[in-house]
C-alpha positions in Angstrom: -29.9 -15.8 -179.5 -28.4 -14.1 -176.4 -30.6 -14.4 -173.3 -29.3 -12.9 -170.1 -30.3 -14.1 -166.7 -32.2 -11.6 -164.6 -30.0 -9.5 -162.3 -29.9 -10.8 -158.7 -31.8 -8.9 -156.0 -29.6 -6.8 -153.7 -30.5 -9.0 -150.7 -29.3 -12.0 -152.6 -26.1 -10.3 -153.5 -25.5 -9.3 -149.9 -26.1 -12.9 -148.7 -23.7 -14.1 -151.5 -21.1 -11.6 -150.3 -21.4 -12.6 -146.7 -21.1 -16.3 -147.7 -18.0 -15.6 -149.7 -16.4 -13.7 -146.8 -17.2 -16.7 -144.5 -15.6 -19.0 -147.1 -12.6 -16.7 -147.3 -12.1 -16.7 -143.5 -12.4 -20.5 -143.4 -9.9 -20.9 -146.3 -7.4 -18.4 -144.8 -7.5 -20.3 -141.5 -6.9 -23.6 -143.4 -4.0 -22.1 -145.5 -2.3 -20.7 -142.4 -2.7 -24.0 -140.5 -1.2 -25.9 -143.5 1.6 -23.3 -143.7 2.3 -23.8 -140.0 2.6 -27.6 -140.5 4.6 -27.3 -143.7 7.0 -24.7 -142.2 8.2 -27.3 -139.7 9.7 -29.5 -142.5 10.1 -27.0 -145.4 11.8 -23.7 -145.8 9.3 -20.8 -145.6 10.3 -19.8 -149.1 9.1 -23.2 -150.4 5.8 -22.8 -148.4 5.3 -19.4 -149.9 6.1 -20.6 -153.4 3.6 -23.4 -153.0 0.9 -21.1 -151.6 1.2 -18.6 -154.4 1.6 -21.2 -157.1 -1.6 -23.0 -156.0 -3.4 -19.7 -155.9 -2.2 -18.9 -159.4 -3.4 -22.2 -160.7 -6.8 -21.8 -159.1 -7.0 -18.3 -160.7 -6.3 -19.8 -164.1 -8.8 -22.6 -163.6 -11.6 -20.3 -162.4 -11.2 -17.1 -164.4 -9.5 -18.0 -167.8 -12.6 -19.7 -169.2 -14.7 -16.6 -168.4 -12.2 -13.9 -169.4 -9.8 -15.6 -171.7 -6.0 -15.4 -171.8 -6.3 -11.5 -171.6 -6.6 -12.0 -167.8 -2.8 -12.6 -167.8 -2.0 -9.2 -169.3 -1.8 -6.5 -166.6 -2.8 -3.0 -167.3 -0.1 -1.3 -165.1 2.6 -3.9 -165.1 4.9 -1.9 -162.8 2.3 -1.7 -160.0 1.3 -5.3 -160.5 4.9 -6.5 -160.1 5.3 -4.3 -157.0 2.1 -5.6 -155.6 3.2 -9.2 -156.4 6.5 -8.8 -154.6 4.8 -7.2 -151.6 2.4 -10.1 -151.4 5.2 -12.7 -151.7 7.3 -10.8 -149.1 4.3 -10.6 -146.7 3.7 -14.4 -147.0 7.4 -15.1 -146.6 7.6 -13.1 -143.4 4.4 -14.7 -142.1 5.5 -18.2 -142.7 8.9 -17.5 -141.3 7.3 -16.0 -138.2 5.0 -19.1 -137.9 8.1 -21.2 -137.3 8.8 -19.2 -134.1 5.2 -18.6 -132.8 2.0 -20.5 -132.3 -0.8 -20.2 -134.9 -3.1 -18.4 -132.4 -0.5 -15.7 -131.6 0.3 -15.2 -135.3 -3.4 -14.9 -136.1 -3.8 -12.3 -133.3 -0.9 -10.3 -134.6 -2.3 -10.4 -138.2 -5.6 -9.0 -136.8 -3.8 -5.8 -136.2 -3.3 -5.2 -140.0 -6.7 -3.4 -140.5 -5.8 -1.2 -137.5 -2.5 -0.2 -139.1 -4.2 0.4 -142.5 -6.8 2.6 -140.8 -4.2 4.5 -138.9 -2.1 5.1 -142.0 -5.0 6.0 -144.3 -4.9 9.7 -143.4 -1.2 9.9 -144.3 -1.3 7.9 -147.5 -4.8 8.2 -148.8 -5.8 11.6 -147.4 -8.8 10.2 -145.6 -10.0 11.8 -142.4 -9.9 9.5 -139.4 -12.2 10.9 -136.7 -12.2 10.5 -133.0 -14.5 7.5 -133.0 -12.3 5.6 -135.5 -9.1 6.5 -133.5 -10.8 5.2 -130.4 -11.7 1.9 -132.2 -8.1 1.7 -133.6 -6.5 2.2 -130.2 -9.0 -0.3 -128.5 -8.2 -2.9 -131.2 -4.5 -2.3 -130.8 -4.6 -2.7 -127.0 -6.5 -6.0 -127.5 -3.7 -7.1 -129.8 -1.1 -6.1 -127.3 -2.8 -8.1 -124.6 -2.7 -11.2 -126.7 0.9 -10.7 -127.9 2.3 -9.6 -124.5 5.3 -7.7 -125.7 8.3 -8.3 -123.5 6.7 -11.4 -122.1 7.6 -15.0 -122.9 7.7 -16.0 -126.5 9.8 -15.2 -129.6 9.7 -11.5 -130.3 11.6 -12.1 -133.6 8.6 -14.1 -134.9 6.2 -11.5 -133.7 8.0 -8.8 -135.6 8.0 -10.9 -138.8 4.3 -11.5 -138.6 
């Protein structure tokens, strides 16, 4: 006998999504702080390997019971390998930059990522970025520049890596 649970109301799913985003932000802050501490004693490659290895183990623990071993078989292996290398390279650059910068500065720089994605979405995805969005992108980027203070004191090499 297969009895399915009733579908969650949309309001409940929105609250669940907001809770998961808050948990994600808290965990990312924790992972980055641990990476900053670990990068003082370990090579950034080791920190990156540990971060991705632990993430992979958590993925196995959480999703394999529900989806089975088929979760380990990618549909488009070439894109998955490329995506994996990009994620590892991104983490490696981030943890290498953390050696040279404070965690607050690194976090401020990483906040510019959505701005860059929005700015490049027209070129790569063919999306239209209107005047209001460009204004928001430029305002966010100016805020990032105020925090980073290019040309000021600090290690510009670390900022470029982040």
